[in-house]
VOPA-234039 format. One record per residue: x, z, y of N, C-alpha, C in turn. Coordinates in steps of 0.2 Angstrom, whole numbers, plus 2048, in hexadecimal, padded with zeros to 3 digits. Last residue first. Example, Ala and Ser with C-alpha at 12.3 -4.5 7.8 and 13.67 -1.06 7.14 Angstrom:
BEGIN
8408237F58448247FB840827800 8428277E483E8277EA8428277F0 
% end
This chain:
BEGIN
CC62D1806CCB2D380DCD12D880D CC62C67FACC62CC7FBCCB2CD802 CC52B87FCCBE2BC7FCCBF2C37FB CD02AF7FDCCD2B1802CC72B8802 CD52AD7F1CCE2A87F2CCB2AB7FB CDE2B67F1CE12AE7F2CDB2AA7F5 CD52BF7EBCD82BE7F3CDC2BA7F3 CD12B87E0CCF2BA7E2CCF2BB7EC CDF2B97DACDC2B47DACD52B27DF CE22C87DACE72C37DDCE32BC7DC CD72CD7D2CDB2CF7D9CDF2CA7DB CDB2C57C4CD32C57C8CD42C77CE CE72CB7C1CE42C47C2CDF2C27C7 CE32DA7C0CE72D77C4CE72D07C8 CDA2D77B2CD92DB7B9CDB2D77BF CE52D07A9CDE2CE7ADCDA2CF7B2 CEB2DA7A5CF02D77A9CEB2D27AC CE62E279CCEB2E67A2CED2E07A7 CDE2DA796CD92E1799CDE2E379D CE72D0790CE22CD792CE22D4799 CEE2DC786CF32D478BCED2D5791 CE12DF77CCE92E4781CEC2DF784 CDF2D5779CDC2D877DCDE2DC780 CE92CF772CE72CA776CE12CE77D CEA2D8766CEE2D576CCEC2D4772 CDB2D8762CDF2DC762CE42DC769 CDE2C975BCD72CC762CDB2D4766 CE92CB754CE82C675ACE52C975F CE42D374BCE92D774ECE92D1754 CD92CB746CD62D474BCDE2D474E CDE2C2740CDA2C1745CD72C874A CE42CA734CE82C5739CE32C3742 CDA2D072ECDF2D4731CE12D0738 CD42C1729CD12C972DCD42CB730 CD62BB720CDC2BA728CDA2BD72B CCE2B9717CD82BA715CD92BA71B CC32B871CCC42C071BCCD2BE717 CBA2AF725CC02AE722CC52B3720 CAD2B5726CAD2AF724CB52AC723 CB02C2729CAC2C2723CAD2BA721 CB82C3733CBC2C572FCB62C272A CB02BE73ECB22BB73BCB72BD735 CAB2CE741CA52C8740CA92C273A CB32D1749CB32D6742CB02CF740 CB62C9754CBA2C974FCB92CC748 CAA2CD75BCA92C7758CB22C6751 CB02D7760CA92D975CCA82D1757 CB92D3769CBB2D8762CB42D875D CB22CC772CB72C976DCB92CD769 CAA2D5777CA72D0773CAC2CF76E CB72DE77DCB12DF778CAD2DD774 CC12D3783CC02DA781CB82DB77D CCA2CB791CC62CB789CC72D2787 CCD2C47A0CCB2C879ECC72C6797 CCC2B57A7CD02B97A1CD12BD79D CC72AF7B2CC42B07ABCC72B47A6 CCD2AD7BDCCA2B67BECC42B37B6 CD12A37BDCD52A87BCCD32B07BC CC92977BECC829A7B9CCE2A17B7 CC629A7CDCC129C7C9CC329F7C1 CD02927D5CD229B7D4CCE29D7CD CCC2857D9CD32897D7CD528D7D5 CBE2837D8CC327E7D6CCA2827D2 CBC28C7E4CBA28D7DDCBE28C7D7 CC42857EDCC728C7EBCC328E7E4 CBC27A7F0CC327A7EBCC52807EC CAC27C7EBCAF27A7EECB727E7EC CA426F7DECA32767E1CAB2787E6 CA22647D3CA32677DBCA226A7E0 C9F2657C8C9B2677CAC9C2677D3 CAC25E7C3CA725C7C3C9F25E7C6 CB526B7C7CB52657CBCAE2617CA CAE2767C0CAF2767C6CB02717CB CB52707B4CAD2727B5CAB2717BC CC22707B6CBE26A7B5CB82697B6 CC427F7B8CC62797BFCC22737BC CC12847ADCBD2887B3CC02827B6 CCA27F7A2CC127D7A1CBD27F7A9 CD42847A8CD627C7A8CCC27B7AA CD32917A6CD428F7ACCD52877AD CD0290797CCA29579DCCC2907A3 CDA28B793CD2287791CD028C797 CE8292795CE628B797CDD289796 CE22A178ECE329F797CE229879A CE3299783CDC29A784CDB29C78B CEE295781CEA291782CE5293784 CF52A3780CF72A0784CF1298787 CEE2AA776CF12AF77DCF22AA781 CF22A376BCEB2A476DCEC2A5775 CFE2A176BCFB29A76BCF429B76C D012B0765D042AA76CD012A576F CFD2B175CCFB2B3760CFD2B0766 D062A8752CFF2A5755CFA2AA75A D122AD753D122A7758D082A675A D0E2C1757D112B9753D0E2B375A D092CC756D042C975AD082C1756 D112DB753D0C2D674ED082D074F D142E175CD192DC759D142D9755 D082E5762D092E0766D0F2DC760 D032F175CD012EA759D032E575E D062FD763D092FA761D0A2F475D CFC2FD76FD012F7771D072F876A CEB2FD76DCF12FF769CF82FB76A CDD303777CE22FD776CE9301773 CD730E77BCD530B773CDB305770 CD8312786CDA31777ECDA312778 CD330878DCD930978DCDD30C786 CC430B78ACC9306788CCF305787 CC6318790CC6318789CC8311786 CC831379CCCD31879BCCC318793 CBD30C79ECC030879FCC730D79C CB331579DCB331079ACB930F79A CB531D7A8CB53217A1CB531B79B CB13147B3CB93187B4CB93197AC CA33127B1CA830D7B1CB13117B0 C9F31F7B4C9E31B7ADCA23157AC CA43227C1CA63267BBCA53257B6 C9A3167C7CA23187C8CA431D7C2 C8C3197C5C923137C0C973167C0 C8431F7CDC843217C7C8B3207C5 C823177D8C8531D7DCC873207D2 C7B30A7D5C8030A7D5C873127D7 C6C3117D5C7030E7CFC7830E7D0 C6A30D7E2C693147DFC6D3127D9 C6B3007E4C723057E7C7130A7E4 C602FC7DCC662F97DAC6D2FE7DD C553027E6C583047DEC5F3027DB C562F77EEC582FF7F1C593047E8 C552EA7EAC5D2EC7EEC5C2F57EF C482EC7E4C4E2EC7E0C542EF7E4 C3B2EB7E7C402F37EBC442F47E8 C342E37E2C352E27EAC3A2E77ED C362DB7D2C372E07D9C392E07DF C392CF7CCC332D27CDC322D97D2 C472CF7CFC432CA7CFC392CA7D1 C4D2DA7CAC4D2D77D2C4B2D27D4 C4A2DA7BBC482DE7BFC482DC7C8 C502CC7B7C482CB7B6C462D17BA C5D2D17B7C5C2CC7BAC532C97BB C5F2DD7AEC602DD7B5C5D2D77B9 C592D87A2C552DD7A5C572DE7AE C642CF7A1C5D2CD7A2C5A2D27A5 C6F2D779EC702D27A4C692D07A6 C6A2DF792C6C2E2799C6B2DE79E C6B2D378AC662D878AC662DB791 C792CF789C732CC78DC6E2CF78F C7E2DC787C822DA78DC7B2D4790 C7C2DF77AC792E377FC7A2DF786 C762D176FC7A2D3774C782D9779 C6D2DA75FC6E2D4766C732D776A C672E2756C6E2DF757C702D975B C5F2EA75AC5D2E5756C642DF754 C642F875EC602F6755C5D2F0756 C6D2F2767C6F2F5760C6B2F675B C612EF771C672EC76DC6C2EC769 C5A2FD772C582F676EC5D2F076C C66303779C62305771C5C2FF76D C652FB785C6D2FC77FC6B2FD779 C592FE78BC5A2F7789C602F7785 C5B30B78BC54309787C57300783 C6530E795C6531078DC6130E789 C5C30579FC6430479CC65304795 C5130F7A2C4F30979FC5530579A C5931A7A6C5431A79FC5131379C C5E3197AFC623197ACC5E3177A3 C533147BAC5830E7B7C5D3117B3 C4C31F7B8C483197B5C4E3157B6 C563287C0C543297B9C503257B4 C553217CBC5C3217C6C5A3237C1 C493277CFC4931E7D0C5131E7CA C493337D2C463327CCC463297CA C533347DBC563377D4C513347CF C4C32D7E6C5332C7E4C5432F7DE C3932D7E5C413317E7C4632D7E2 C2F3267DFC333257E6C383297E6 C243217D3C2C3277D5C2E3247DA C1B3167D3C1A31F7D3C203227D3 C2130C7D2C1B30B7D8C1A3157D7 C2D30D7C8C2D30C7CFC2830D7D5 C243087BCC233107BEC273107C4 C272FB7BFC1F2FE7C0C203047C1 C342F67BCC312F67C2C2B2FA7C4 C352F77AFC392FA7B1C372F87B7 C2D2EA7A8C2A2F07A9C2D2F77AC C372E07ACC312E07AFC2F2E57AF C422E27A5C442E27ABC3F2E47AE C3D2E2798C402E979AC3F2EA7A2 C3C2D4795C362D9793C352E1798 C4A2D1798C442CE79DC3D2D279B C4E2D7789C4E2D8790C4C2D8797 C462D0785C452D7781C4A2D7788 C4B2C1784C442C3783C452CA784 C5A2C3782C582C2789C502C278A C582C3776C5D2C977BC5C2C7780 C552BA76FC512C276FC532C7773 C5C2AF773C562B0776C512B9775 C672B476CC6A2B4775C632B3777 C652B475EC692BB762C662BA76A C622A875CC5E2AF75CC5F2B2760 C6F2A275EC6829F764C642A5763 C762A9755C772AA759C702A8760 C6E2A374AC6F2AB74CC712AB753 C6E29374AC6A29774BC6929E74C C7C293742C7A291748C7429574C C7829A735C7C29C738C7C298742 C6E28E732C6D296732C72298736 C76284730C70282734C6C289739 C7D287726C7F28472DC7C288731 C7A29671DC7928F71EC7E28D723 C832A571BC7E2A071CC7E29B71C C8E2A9717C882AE715C842AB715 C9D29F715C962A2719C902A7716 CA729B70CCA42A370BCA02A6712 CAC28E70BCA5292706CA5299705 CB4289714CB628E711CB1291709 CAC281719CB227F719CB4284713 CA028A71ECA0284719CA7282717 CA7291726CA3294722CA329071E CAB289732CAF28D72ECAE291727 C9F285737CA427F734CA8282730 C9929573BC9528F734C9B28A732 CA2296744CA129873CC9F298738 CA028D74DCA628F74ACA628E746 C92291751C95288750C9B28B74D C9529F756C8F29F752C9229774D C9E29C761C9F2A175BC9A29E757 C94295769C9B292767C9E297760 C8B2A076CC89299769C90296767 C932A9772C8D2AE76BC8D2A4769 C982A577CC9C2A6778C992A6772 C8C2A3781C9129A780C9329D77C C882AE787C842AC784C862A577F C932B278FC902B6789C8D2B0784 C912AA799C972AA794C992AB78E C892AF7A4C892AA79EC8E2A8798 C922B87ABC8B2B97A6C8A2B47A2 C9C2B27AFC9E2B67AAC982B87A7 C952A87BAC972A67B3C9A2AB7AC C8E2B07C0C8B2AE7BCC8F2AA7B8 C9B2B57C8C972BB7C3C912B77C0 CA22AA7CCCA42AE7C7C9E2B37C2 C9C2A77D7C9C2A37CFC9D2A57CC C9C2B27DEC972AF7DFC982AB7D7 CAD2B07E1CA82B47DECA22B37DB CAC2A37E7CB12A37E0CAC2A87DB CA62A37F2CA22A17EFCA62A17E7 CA52B57F7CA52B17F8CA32AA7F2 CAB2C77F6CA72C37F8CA82BC7FA CB22D97EFCB32D07EFCAB2CD7F1 CB32E47F0CAC2E37F3CAE2DB7F4 CBA2EA7E8CBE2E67EDCB92E47F3 CB42ED7DDCB92F27E0CBB2F17E6 CAE2E47D9CA92EA7DDCAE2EE7E0 CB72DE7D6CB22D97D9CAE2DF7DB CBB2E57CACC02E17CFCBC2E07D7 CB02E77C1CB52ED7C6CB92E97C9 CB02D97BDCA92DD7C0CAB2E27C6 CBA2D87B6CBB2D37BCCB42D57BE CB82E37AACBE2E27AECBC2DF7B8 CAB2DD7A4CAD2E37A8CB22E27AD CAB2D179FCA62D07A5CAA2D67AA CB62C8793CB12D0794CB02CE79C CB22B978DCB32BD790CB02C3794 CB32AD77FCB02B4780CB52B7786 CBC2A2779CB42A277CCB32A8782 CC12A876CCC52A6776CC12A877B CBA2AA764CBC2AE766CBC2AB76D CBD29B75DCB629C75ECB72A3764 CCA29C757CCA29875ECC029B761 CC92A174ACCD2A6752CCB2A0757 CC1298746CBD2A0746CC22A474E CCB28E746CC228D746CC229574C CD529173FCD528D746CCF28E749 CD0295732CD1299735CD229A73D CCA28772FCC628C72DCC9293733 CD8280730CD127D732CCD285734 CE9282730CE428572CCDD284731 CF427E735CF1279730CEB27D72E CFC28873ECF9288738CF6284733 CFD27E74BD0228274AD00283740 CF327674BCF827174BCFD278749 CE828074DCE727C746CEF276746 CEC287758CEC28A752CED28574C CE927C761CF027F761CF1283759 CDE279761CE1274760CE727675E CD6284764CD528275CCDA27E75A CD828776FCDD28B76CCDA28A764 CD3279777CDA27D776CDC280770 CC527F770CC827976FCCF278770 CC328C779CC328D771CC528576E CC4289785CC928E784CC828C77C CBC27F784CC127C78ACC6281784 CAF288787CB0281781CB927F781 CB028F791CB029278ACB228C787 CB128579ECB528B79DCB728B795 CA627D79CCAB27A79BCAF280799 C9B28979BC9B285796CA4282796 C9E28E7ABC9E28F7A4C9F28D79C C9A2817B1CA22857B1CA32897A9 C8B2807AEC902797ABC9927E7AE C8828C7B5C8728C7AFC8C2857AA C8D28A7C3C8E28E7BEC9028E7B7 C8627F7C4C8B27E7C5C8F2847C0 C7727E7C6C7B2807C0C8027E7C1 C732877D9C722837D1C772857CC C752907E2C7A28E7DDC792887D8 C672917E5C6C2907ECC7228D7E6 C602967DBC5E2907DFC6628C7E2 C652A27D9C6629C7D3C672977D9 C612A87E4C692A57E3C6A2A27DE C542AA7E2C572A67EAC5E2A37E8 C532B17D5C522AB7D6C542A57DC C632BA7D4C5D2BB7D6C5A2B27D7 C6D2C17CCC692BA7CBC602BB7CD C722CD7CDC762C87D2C6F2C27D1 C702D47C2C6B2D87CAC6C2D17CD C792D27B6C702D07B7C6C2D07BE C832DC7BCC822D57BBC7C2D17BB C7C2E97BAC7D2E47C1C7F2DD7C3 C7A2E67ADC742E87B1C762E57B7 C872E57A8C822DF7A7C7D2E07AA C8D2F27ABC8D2ED7AFC882E77AD C822FA7A4C812FD7ABC862F47AC C842F6796C7F2F6799C7E2F57A3 C952FA799C922F3797C8D2F2798 C9230A798C9530679FC932FD79E C8E30D78CC8930F791C8A308799 C97309783C90304785C8C307788 CA2311788CA0309788C9B307786 C9B31D783C9D31C78CC9C31578C C9B31C775C9331C778C9531C77F CA631D770CA4317770C9D316775 CAE32B76DCA9329775CA8320774 CB032D761CAC32E762CA832E769 CBD325763CBA32475DCB032675F CC432C767CC232976FCBD324768 CC5338761CC1339766CC0333767 CD0334754CC8335754CC5336759 CD9332760CD932D75CCCF32E758 CDB33F76DCDC33B766CDA334765 CE333F77CCDB33E777CDE33B771 CEE34177BCE834777DCE334677C CF833A777CF333A771CEF341776 D0333277FD0133A77FCFE33C779 D00324775D0432577AD0633077B CF631E76DCFE31D76ED03320771 CED326770CED32976ACF532576A CE932A784CE732977BCEC329774 CF032D790CED33278BCEC331783 CF531F791CFB323790CF632A78F CEA31678DCF031578BCF331C78B CE331A79BCE131B792CE531A78D CEB3167A5CE931E7A3CE731F79C CE93087A4CEF30C7A2CEE3147A2 CDD3077A7CDD3067A1CE430A79F CDB30D7B4CD830F7B0CDA30E7A9 CE33047BCCE730A7BBCE030F7B5 CDA2F77BACE12F87B7CE62FF7B6 CD12FC7C2CD12FA7BACD52FB7B7 CD62FB7CECD43027CBCD43027C4 CE32EF7D0CDB2F17D1CD92FA7CF CF22F47DBCF12F07D4CE62F37D6 CF92F97E7CF62F27E6CF22F07E1 D013007E1D052FC7E1D012F67E2 CF930C7E7D0030C7EAD043067EB CF030A7DCCF03087E4CF53087E8 CF43107D3CF53087D0CF43067D9 CF03207D5CF631B7D4CF83167D3 CE231F7D3CE731E7DBCEF31E7DB CE131C7C7CE03187CBCE13177D2 CE83277C1CE93207C0CEA31D7C6 CDF3317C5CE53317C8CE932A7CA CD432C7BECD232E7C4CDB32D7CA CD832C7B3CD53267B4CD73267BB CDA33A7B1CE03387AFCDD3317B4 CCB3417B4CD23427B7CD733E7B6 CC533A7A8CC23387AECC83397B3 CCA33F79CCCA33779FCC93377A5 CC834C79ECD034979BCD234379E CBD34E79BCBF34F7A1CC434C7A3 CB934778ECB7344794CBB348799 CC2355786CC334C789CC134978D CB835B789CBE35F78DCC435578D CAE359783CAE35A78BCB3358790 CAF35B775CAF356778CB235577F CB936B776CB3366776CB535F778 CC736C769CC436C770CBD369771 CCD37575ECCA37075DCC5370764 CDE37D759CD637E75ECD037775E 
% end
């Protein structure tokens, strides 16, 4: 008998709640419990949620990432940006590029294949903000490491797209399989970034207009949901990054609306079950059986990306003369990697199609490991920094 999709959604919610509570007993973040719940009920284990159902639940991921990006953007008040200066941007550039350079050097030394090493290394720049933000929200982390982290993960997405565009253009020239010219390949991510930020900024300005006429919390919640949904839909329609678009939406909104604090508080009331479902579904998508296929190349990618993120963040923080605990702990909060990296791996297969399956396997394995270990490392780092009580 074919069960309703709502049956599986109910399983996802209750399994996530159960595992989230169980991991608390061993002082792990909720997000780790949600991911474990997804692994258990998903196609790899109990199959309570079959693979074909998981594929139909991608809308949950899209909505969750939209709200996460909107929440990150809301932290970018002009008063805050003036206070912190350009330090987080410089740190983001250093940590992203350090990961790319180290992974490239390691892979090229081992494989002697420049195009393959370039494309795979380019993906190392991407950091997934979702798990990190969940840990920050759960433990109400506050302090210089947390505030710097929120800006770094926001900027990281744009830097990753740019680095990927450059590396893919070079790899395409070497292999002769690039679809466009060198400058066109570099210009494409720039257009995507500017377009996403522009559309998001317009939506952020327009969002505050109906608030003058709708004062009840229920109506204002509807405005938030409708605007975020519209932003995600426009990103999908244009091919722009929904993360960047919704970040810009949140950022502009909090700077043009005098009622932004109240509205953001209302918006937070709907996000916990959305985030729960997102991470359980993400866990169900993880395939532990591919771990055996990671090989030496996968180990090089995993280890050197971590080294690049930590070392690059430390170097950037030292250059910008930030607080000692930012230098010491920020890099460890940048390990998670998920959606953006998987998306870039799909694009990469068009440049080095002969290595497509291997690139996918490495990135999927890395996602599995980073997503399960990353939130725990984020919690430990923020606690050692004294920003989780």
